[in-house]
All heavy atoms as a GROMACS GRO file, in nm:
protein
  436
    1MET      N    1  11.767  13.005   8.511
    1MET     CA    2  11.716  12.966   8.383
    1MET      C    3  11.584  12.885   8.396
    1MET      O    4  11.504  12.899   8.308
    1MET     CB    5  11.823  12.879   8.310
    1MET     CG    6  11.793  12.854   8.165
    1MET     SD    7  11.804  13.010   8.075
    1MET     CE    8  11.782  12.952   7.914
    2GLY      N    9  11.572  12.812   8.499
    2GLY     CA   10  11.445  12.734   8.524
    2GLY      C   11  11.325  12.823   8.531
    2GLY      O   12  11.217  12.785   8.491
    3GLU      N   13  11.345  12.943   8.580
    3GLU     CA   14  11.232  13.036   8.593
    3GLU      C   15  11.179  13.065   8.454
    3GLU      O   16  11.055  13.061   8.438
    3GLU     CB   17  11.285  13.163   8.656
    3GLU     CG   18  11.183  13.276   8.652
    3GLU     CD   19  11.242  13.414   8.691
    3GLU    OE1   20  11.365  13.423   8.716
    3GLU    OE2   21  11.164  13.509   8.705
    4LEU      N   22  11.263  13.100   8.356
    4LEU     CA   23  11.213  13.135   8.227
    4LEU      C   24  11.145  13.018   8.155
    4LEU      O   25  11.051  13.034   8.086
    4LEU     CB   26  11.330  13.187   8.142
    4LEU     CG   27  11.393  13.319   8.192
    4LEU    CD1   28  11.510  13.354   8.111
    4LEU    CD2   29  11.288  13.429   8.195
    5ILE      N   30  11.201  12.902   8.175
    5ILE     CA   31  11.147  12.780   8.110
    5ILE      C   32  11.005  12.755   8.167
    5ILE      O   33  10.913  12.732   8.091
    5ILE     CB   34  11.240  12.660   8.130
    5ILE    CG1   35  11.367  12.678   8.048
    5ILE    CG2   36  11.171  12.529   8.090
    5ILE    CD1   37  11.477  12.579   8.076
    6ASP      N   38  10.993  12.759   8.298
    6ASP     CA   39  10.864  12.736   8.359
    6ASP      C   40  10.759  12.838   8.318
    6ASP      O   41  10.647  12.800   8.288
    6ASP     CB   42  10.875  12.733   8.514
    6ASP     CG   43  10.938  12.609   8.569
    6ASP    OD1   44  10.928  12.502   8.503
    6ASP    OD2   45  11.001  12.614   8.672
    7LYS      N   46  10.799  12.962   8.313
    7LYS     CA   47  10.707  13.068   8.270
    7LYS      C   48  10.669  13.052   8.126
    7LYS      O   49  10.553  13.066   8.088
    7LYS     CB   50  10.771  13.203   8.295
    7LYS     CG   51  10.769  13.249   8.437
    7LYS     CD   52  10.822  13.390   8.457
    7LYS     CE   53  10.815  13.435   8.599
    7LYS     NZ   54  10.862  13.569   8.620
    8ALA      N   55  10.769  13.016   8.037
    8ALA     CA   56  10.738  12.999   7.900
    8ALA      C   57  10.636  12.881   7.878
    8ALA      O   58  10.541  12.887   7.801
    8ALA     CB   59  10.863  12.972   7.818
    9LYS      N   60  10.664  12.769   7.950
    9LYS     CA   61  10.571  12.653   7.939
    9LYS      C   62  10.437  12.694   7.991
    9LYS      O   63  10.333  12.648   7.937
    9LYS     CB   64  10.628  12.534   8.018
    9LYS     CG   65  10.745  12.465   7.952
    9LYS     CD   66  10.788  12.346   8.040
    9LYS     CE   67  10.907  12.278   7.978
    9LYS     NZ   68  10.954  12.166   8.064
   10GLY      N   69  10.433  12.772   8.096
   10GLY     CA   70  10.306  12.811   8.154
   10GLY      C   71  10.228  12.895   8.058
   10GLY      O   72  10.109  12.873   8.039
   11TYR      N   73  10.290  12.993   7.991
   11TYR     CA   74  10.222  13.076   7.892
   11TYR      C   75  10.173  12.987   7.775
   11TYR      O   76  10.061  13.007   7.724
   11TYR     CB   77  10.308  13.186   7.840
   11TYR     CG   78  10.318  13.304   7.939
   11TYR    CD1   79  10.438  13.330   8.005
   11TYR    CD2   80  10.205  13.380   7.967
   11TYR    CE1   81  10.445  13.439   8.093
   11TYR    CE2   82  10.209  13.486   8.060
   11TYR     CZ   83  10.331  13.513   8.125
   11TYR     OH   84  10.336  13.618   8.211
   12GLY      N   85  10.254  12.891   7.735
   12GLY     CA   86  10.211  12.804   7.627
   12GLY      C   87  10.090  12.718   7.666
   12GLY      O   88   9.992  12.708   7.586
   13ASN      N   89  10.087  12.665   7.783
   13ASN     CA   90   9.974  12.586   7.826
   13ASN      C   91   9.850  12.675   7.845
   13ASN      O   92   9.737  12.634   7.816
   13ASN     CB   93  10.006  12.513   7.959
   13ASN     CG   94  10.073  12.384   7.934
   13ASN    OD1   95  10.034  12.308   7.845
   13ASN    ND2   96  10.170  12.350   8.014
   14GLU      N   97   9.869  12.799   7.890
   14GLU     CA   98   9.757  12.884   7.908
   14GLU      C   99   9.694  12.921   7.778
   14GLU      O  100   9.571  12.913   7.762
   14GLU     CB  101   9.807  13.015   7.981
   14GLU     CG  102   9.694  13.106   8.017
   14GLU     CD  103   9.743  13.226   8.098
   14GLU    OE1  104   9.862  13.257   8.094
   14GLU    OE2  105   9.656  13.289   8.156
   15VAL      N  106   9.773  12.951   7.679
   15VAL     CA  107   9.721  12.984   7.542
   15VAL      C  108   9.654  12.862   7.483
   15VAL      O  109   9.543  12.874   7.429
   15VAL     CB  110   9.838  13.030   7.451
   15VAL    CG1  111   9.792  13.037   7.306
   15VAL    CG2  112   9.882  13.168   7.500
   16ALA      N  113   9.716  12.740   7.496
   16ALA     CA  114   9.653  12.622   7.441
   16ALA      C  115   9.526  12.592   7.507
   16ALA      O  116   9.425  12.551   7.444
   16ALA     CB  117   9.754  12.507   7.449
   17GLY      N  118   9.519  12.606   7.636
   17GLY     CA  119   9.398  12.583   7.710
   17GLY      C  120   9.286  12.677   7.674
   17GLY      O  121   9.170  12.636   7.663
   18LYS      N  122   9.319  12.805   7.654
   18LYS     CA  123   9.220  12.899   7.611
   18LYS      C  124   9.163  12.867   7.472
   18LYS      O  125   9.039  12.878   7.448
   18LYS     CB  126   9.273  13.042   7.611
   18LYS     CG  127   9.287  13.102   7.750
   18LYS     CD  128   9.345  13.243   7.750
   18LYS     CE  129   9.364  13.288   7.890
   18LYS     NZ  130   9.404  13.428   7.900
   19ALA      N  131   9.250  12.823   7.388
   19ALA     CA  132   9.210  12.782   7.256
   19ALA      C  133   9.117  12.660   7.257
   19ALA      O  134   9.010  12.657   7.193
   19ALA     CB  135   9.332  12.753   7.165
   20LYS      N  136   9.156  12.562   7.338
   20LYS     CA  137   9.071  12.442   7.352
   20LYS      C  138   8.929  12.482   7.409
   20LYS      O  139   8.829  12.430   7.361
   20LYS     CB  140   9.136  12.340   7.446
   20LYS     CG  141   9.238  12.253   7.384
   20LYS     CD  142   9.291  12.150   7.483
   20LYS     CE  143   9.402  12.069   7.426
   20LYS     NZ  144   9.451  11.967   7.524
   21ARG      N  145   8.933  12.567   7.507
   21ARG     CA  146   8.806  12.609   7.565
   21ARG      C  147   8.719  12.675   7.462
   21ARG      O  148   8.602  12.650   7.454
   21ARG     CB  149   8.826  12.694   7.689
   21ARG     CG  150   8.695  12.745   7.746
   21ARG     CD  151   8.712  12.786   7.890
   21ARG     NE  152   8.589  12.837   7.947
   21ARG     CZ  153   8.487  12.761   7.979
   21ARG    NH1  154   8.491  12.631   7.962
   21ARG    NH2  155   8.374  12.818   8.032
   22ALA      N  156   8.783  12.767   7.389
   22ALA     CA  157   8.702  12.840   7.286
   22ALA      C  158   8.647  12.743   7.180
   22ALA      O  159   8.529  12.756   7.141
   22ALA     CB  160   8.794  12.945   7.221
   23ILE      N  161   8.724  12.653   7.137
   23ILE     CA  162   8.674  12.554   7.037
   23ILE      C  163   8.565  12.469   7.098
   23ILE      O  164   8.465  12.441   7.032
   23ILE     CB  165   8.790  12.466   6.986
   23ILE    CG1  166   8.891  12.552   6.904
   23ILE    CG2  167   8.741  12.352   6.901
   23ILE    CD1  168   9.024  12.484   6.868
   24GLY      N  169   8.584  12.430   7.220
   24GLY     CA  170   8.483  12.348   7.293
   24GLY      C  171   8.347  12.428   7.303
   24GLY      O  172   8.244  12.369   7.289
   25GLU      N  173   8.358  12.555   7.329
   25GLU     CA  174   8.237  12.637   7.338
   25GLU      C  175   8.167  12.648   7.206
   25GLU      O  176   8.044  12.635   7.193
   25GLU     CB  177   8.271  12.774   7.392
   25GLU     CG  178   8.307  12.777   7.540
   25GLU     CD  179   8.339  12.917   7.593
   25GLU    OE1  180   8.343  13.012   7.517
   25GLU    OE2  181   8.376  12.922   7.712
   26VAL      N  182   8.244  12.666   7.098
   26VAL     CA  183   8.183  12.685   6.961
   26VAL      C  184   8.119  12.555   6.918
   26VAL      O  185   8.012  12.554   6.864
   26VAL     CB  186   8.292  12.727   6.863
   26VAL    CG1  187   8.241  12.718   6.718
   26VAL    CG2  188   8.338  12.869   6.892
   27THR      N  189   8.186  12.443   6.941
   27THR     CA  190   8.136  12.311   6.905
   27THR      C  191   8.044  12.245   7.008
   27THR      O  192   8.000  12.139   6.987
   27THR     CB  193   8.249  12.214   6.873
   27THR    OG1  194   8.326  12.195   6.993
   27THR    CG2  195   8.342  12.271   6.761
   28GLU      N  196   8.022  12.315   7.121
   28GLU     CA  197   7.942  12.264   7.232
   28GLU      C  198   7.996  12.132   7.281
   28GLU      O  199   7.919  12.038   7.312
   28GLU     CB  200   7.794  12.255   7.187
   28GLU     CG  201   7.735  12.394   7.153
   28GLU     CD  202   7.589  12.383   7.114
   28GLU    OE1  203   7.534  12.278   7.104
   28GLU    OE2  204   7.533  12.489   7.089
   29ASN      N  205   8.125  12.119   7.286
   29ASN     CA  206   8.192  11.997   7.332
   29ASN      C  207   8.241  12.020   7.476
   29ASN      O  208   8.338  12.084   7.505
   29ASN     CB  209   8.313  11.966   7.244
   29ASN     CG  210   8.383  11.837   7.278
   29ASN    OD1  211   8.385  11.795   7.392
   29ASN    ND2  212   8.447  11.780   7.179
   30GLU      N  213   8.161  11.970   7.572
   30GLU     CA  214   8.188  11.987   7.716
   30GLU      C  215   8.324  11.929   7.753
   30GLU      O  216   8.393  11.989   7.837
   30GLU     CB  217   8.078  11.931   7.803
   30GLU     CG  218   7.944  12.007   7.786
   30GLU     CD  219   7.951  12.149   7.826
   30GLU    OE1  220   8.014  12.180   7.927
   30GLU    OE2  221   7.890  12.235   7.755
   31HIS      N  222   8.359  11.816   7.702
   31HIS     CA  223   8.485  11.748   7.729
   31HIS      C  224   8.604  11.841   7.690
   31HIS      O  225   8.700  11.857   7.767
   31HIS     CB  226   8.494  11.616   7.664
   31HIS     CG  227   8.622  11.540   7.689
   31HIS    ND1  228   8.647  11.482   7.810
   31HIS    CD2  229   8.730  11.517   7.615
   31HIS    CE1  230   8.766  11.427   7.807
   31HIS    NE2  231   8.818  11.446   7.688
   32LEU      N  232   8.598  11.901   7.570
   32LEU     CA  233   8.707  11.982   7.522
   32LEU      C  234   8.718  12.111   7.607
   32LEU      O  235   8.826  12.157   7.638
   32LEU     CB  236   8.685  12.016   7.377
   32LEU     CG  237   8.804  12.085   7.306
   32LEU    CD1  238   8.930  11.995   7.317
   32LEU    CD2  239   8.768  12.107   7.157
   33LYS      N  240   8.599  12.164   7.645
   33LYS     CA  241   8.598  12.285   7.732
   33LYS      C  242   8.668  12.251   7.868
   33LYS      O  243   8.748  12.330   7.921
   33LYS     CB  244   8.457  12.336   7.756
   33LYS     CG  245   8.399  12.404   7.640
   33LYS     CD  246   8.274  12.483   7.661
   33LYS     CE  247   8.175  12.433   7.757
   33LYS     NZ  248   8.044  12.503   7.755
   34ALA      N  249   8.636  12.132   7.923
   34ALA     CA  250   8.699  12.096   8.050
   34ALA      C  251   8.846  12.074   8.031
   34ALA      O  252   8.926  12.112   8.120
   34ALA     CB  253   8.633  11.966   8.099
   35GLU      N  254   8.889  12.013   7.927
   35GLU     CA  255   9.033  11.995   7.898
   35GLU      C  256   9.104  12.129   7.891
   35GLU      O  257   9.214  12.148   7.943
   35GLU     CB  258   9.056  11.921   7.764
   35GLU     CG  259   9.053  11.770   7.769
   35GLU     CD  260   9.088  11.712   7.638
   35GLU    OE1  261   9.170  11.766   7.562
   35GLU    OE2  262   9.032  11.604   7.608
   36GLY      N  263   9.038  12.223   7.824
   36GLY     CA  264   9.096  12.359   7.815
   36GLY      C  265   9.111  12.426   7.949
   36GLY      O  266   9.211  12.490   7.978
   37ASP      N  267   9.007  12.408   8.034
   37ASP     CA  268   9.016  12.467   8.169
   37ASP      C  269   9.128  12.410   8.251
   37ASP      O  270   9.201  12.478   8.320
   37ASP     CB  271   8.887  12.444   8.246
   37ASP     CG  272   8.769  12.529   8.194
   37ASP    OD1  273   8.798  12.635   8.126
   37ASP    OD2  274   8.651  12.495   8.220
   38VAL      N  275   9.147  12.279   8.239
   38VAL     CA  276   9.255  12.208   8.309
   38VAL      C  277   9.391  12.250   8.262
   38VAL      O  278   9.482  12.278   8.336
   38VAL     CB  279   9.240  12.054   8.299
   38VAL    CG1  280   9.365  11.986   8.350
   38VAL    CG2  281   9.117  12.008   8.378
   39GLN      N  282   9.405  12.261   8.127
   39GLN     CA  283   9.534  12.300   8.071
   39GLN      C  284   9.566  12.447   8.106
   39GLN      O  285   9.680  12.476   8.136
   39GLN     CB  286   9.532  12.281   7.918
   39GLN     CG  287   9.674  12.296   7.860
   39GLN     CD  288   9.684  12.242   7.719
   39GLN    OE1  289   9.583  12.198   7.659
   39GLN    NE2  290   9.800  12.246   7.667
   40GLU      N  291   9.462  12.529   8.104
   40GLU     CA  292   9.486  12.670   8.144
   40GLU      C  293   9.529  12.681   8.291
   40GLU      O  294   9.621  12.755   8.327
   40GLU     CB  295   9.361  12.755   8.118
   40GLU     CG  296   9.381  12.900   8.129
   40GLU     CD  297   9.258  12.980   8.093
   40GLU    OE1  298   9.167  12.922   8.041
   40GLU    OE2  299   9.262  13.103   8.121
   41ALA      N  300   9.470  12.601   8.378
   41ALA     CA  301   9.504  12.600   8.519
   41ALA      C  302   9.654  12.554   8.539
   41ALA      O  303   9.728  12.603   8.621
   41ALA     CB  304   9.414  12.516   8.596
   42LYS      N  305   9.685  12.448   8.457
   42LYS     CA  306   9.825  12.395   8.460
   42LYS      C  307   9.924  12.509   8.421
   42LYS      O  308  10.030  12.522   8.481
   42LYS     CB  309   9.838  12.280   8.362
   42LYS     CG  310   9.976  12.221   8.361
   42LYS     CD  311   9.981  12.103   8.261
   42LYS     CE  312  10.124  12.051   8.247
   42LYS     NZ  313  10.135  11.943   8.149
   43GLY      N  314   9.886  12.586   8.318
   43GLY     CA  315   9.975  12.697   8.278
   43GLY      C  316   9.990  12.802   8.388
   43GLY      O  317  10.102  12.852   8.412
   44ASP      N  318   9.876  12.834   8.453
   44ASP     CA  319   9.886  12.929   8.566
   44ASP      C  320   9.977  12.879   8.674
   44ASP      O  321  10.058  12.956   8.731
   44ASP     CB  322   9.750  12.953   8.624
   44ASP     CG  323   9.659  13.038   8.532
   44ASP    OD1  324   9.716  13.112   8.448
   44ASP    OD2  325   9.537  13.031   8.544
   45LEU      N  326   9.968  12.749   8.703
   45LEU     CA  327  10.053  12.685   8.810
   45LEU      C  328  10.198  12.694   8.770
   45LEU      O  329  10.285  12.730   8.842
   45LEU     CB  330  10.009  12.544   8.835
   45LEU     CG  331  10.093  12.470   8.936
   45LEU    CD1  332  10.077  12.534   9.077
   45LEU    CD2  333  10.049  12.323   8.943
   46GLN      N  334  10.231  12.661   8.640
   46GLN     CA  335  10.366  12.667   8.593
   46GLN      C  336  10.425  12.807   8.596
   46GLN      O  337  10.539  12.826   8.637
   46GLN     CB  338  10.373  12.614   8.452
   46GLN     CG  339  10.365  12.465   8.435
   46GLN     CD  340  10.362  12.421   8.287
   46GLN    OE1  341  10.294  12.473   8.210
   46GLN    NE2  342  10.443  12.314   8.266
   47LYS      N  343  10.344  12.903   8.567
   47LYS     CA  344  10.391  13.044   8.575
   47LYS      C  345  10.421  13.079   8.717
   47LYS      O  346  10.519  13.150   8.750
   47LYS     CB  347  10.288  13.141   8.511
   47LYS     CG  348  10.278  13.129   8.364
   47LYS     CD  349  10.196  13.243   8.302
   47LYS     CE  350  10.059  13.258   8.370
   47LYS     NZ  351   9.971  13.354   8.303
   48GLY      N  352  10.336  13.033   8.811
   48GLY     CA  353  10.360  13.054   8.952
   48GLY      C  354  10.490  12.991   9.003
   48GLY      O  355  10.566  13.051   9.080
   49VAL      N  356  10.514  12.867   8.957
   49VAL     CA  357  10.636  12.801   8.993
   49VAL      C  358  10.759  12.881   8.941
   49VAL      O  359  10.857  12.897   9.012
   49VAL     CB  360  10.643  12.656   8.938
   49VAL    CG1  361  10.780  12.592   8.949
   49VAL    CG2  362  10.538  12.571   9.010
   50GLY      N  363  10.748  12.931   8.820
   50GLY     CA  364  10.853  13.012   8.766
   50GLY      C  365  10.884  13.137   8.845
   50GLY      O  366  10.995  13.177   8.867
   51ALA      N  367  10.774  13.196   8.891
   51ALA     CA  368  10.782  13.321   8.972
   51ALA      C  369  10.852  13.287   9.106
   51ALA      O  370  10.940  13.369   9.150
   51ALA     CB  371  10.647  13.380   8.994
   52VAL      N  372  10.816  13.178   9.167
   52VAL     CA  373  10.878  13.137   9.293
   52VAL      C  374  11.024  13.111   9.272
   52VAL      O  375  11.115  13.155   9.348
   52VAL     CB  376  10.807  13.016   9.353
   52VAL    CG1  377  10.889  12.965   9.474
   52VAL    CG2  378  10.668  13.054   9.397
   53LYS      N  379  11.061  13.038   9.158
   53LYS     CA  380  11.202  13.012   9.138
   53LYS      C  381  11.279  13.139   9.115
   53LYS      O  382  11.389  13.161   9.159
   53LYS     CB  383  11.215  12.928   9.008
   53LYS     CG  384  11.185  12.779   9.033
   53LYS     CD  385  11.207  12.700   8.904
   53LYS     CE  386  11.180  12.553   8.927
   53LYS     NZ  387  11.202  12.473   8.803
   54GLY      N  388  11.209  13.239   9.045
   54GLY     CA  389  11.280  13.369   9.031
   54GLY      C  390  11.302  13.441   9.158
   54GLY      O  391  11.406  13.501   9.184
   55ALA      N  392  11.203  13.431   9.250
   55ALA     CA  393  11.214  13.494   9.379
   55ALA      C  394  11.332  13.433   9.462
   55ALA      O  395  11.393  13.503   9.545
   55ALA     CB  396  11.086  13.492   9.454
   56PHE      N  397  11.352  13.305   9.448
   56PHE     CA  398  11.455  13.239   9.520
   56PHE      C  399  11.587  13.219   9.445
   56PHE      O  400  11.668  13.143   9.483
   56PHE     CB  401  11.406  13.101   9.572
   56PHE     CG  402  11.308  13.112   9.686
   56PHE    CD1  403  11.169  13.102   9.662
   56PHE    CD2  404  11.354  13.129   9.816
   56PHE    CE1  405  11.083  13.113   9.764
   56PHE    CE2  406  11.261  13.137   9.919
   56PHE     CZ  407  11.123  13.133   9.894
   57GLY      N  408  11.595  13.282   9.330
   57GLY     CA  409  11.718  13.277   9.252
   57GLY      C  410  11.740  13.141   9.187
   57GLY      O  411  11.850  13.097   9.177
   58ASN      N  412  11.636  13.076   9.146
   58ASN     CA  413  11.646  12.942   9.076
   58ASN      C  414  11.715  12.838   9.164
   58ASN      O  415  11.763  12.742   9.113
   58ASN     CB  416  11.721  12.958   8.944
   58ASN     CG  417  11.635  13.035   8.838
   58ASN    OD1  418  11.515  13.026   8.838
   58ASN    ND2  419  11.703  13.105   8.756
   59LYS      N  420  11.709  12.853   9.294
   59LYS     CA  421  11.770  12.756   9.382
   59LYS      C  422  11.680  12.639   9.420
   59LYS      O  423  11.720  12.550   9.489
   59LYS     CB  424  11.823  12.822   9.508
   59LYS     CG  425  11.938  12.916   9.481
   59LYS     CD  426  11.995  12.975   9.607
   59LYS     CE  427  12.110  13.065   9.603
   59LYS     NZ  428  12.154  13.126   9.486
   60LEU      N  429  11.558  12.644   9.367
   60LEU     CA  430  11.462  12.535   9.397
   60LEU      C  431  11.473  12.422   9.294
   60LEU      O  432  11.505  12.438   9.185
   60LEU     CB  433  11.317  12.585   9.398
   60LEU     CG  434  11.285  12.687   9.500
   60LEU    CD1  435  11.138  12.731   9.486
   60LEU    CD2  436  11.309  12.627   9.641
   0.00000   0.00000   0.00000
């Protein structure tokens, strides 16, 4: 079950990060663009953790 939760959180962070980055680009807000990049990277990491948990049968 942890696999699905991590992947869902990862996708959520990835989408939110992309939205922040897009808004930062439109408003020329470098801080918001950087926040978006960080949140998107966090989402990628969470999805990776979920994939590893799935490969090991959620035993991590």
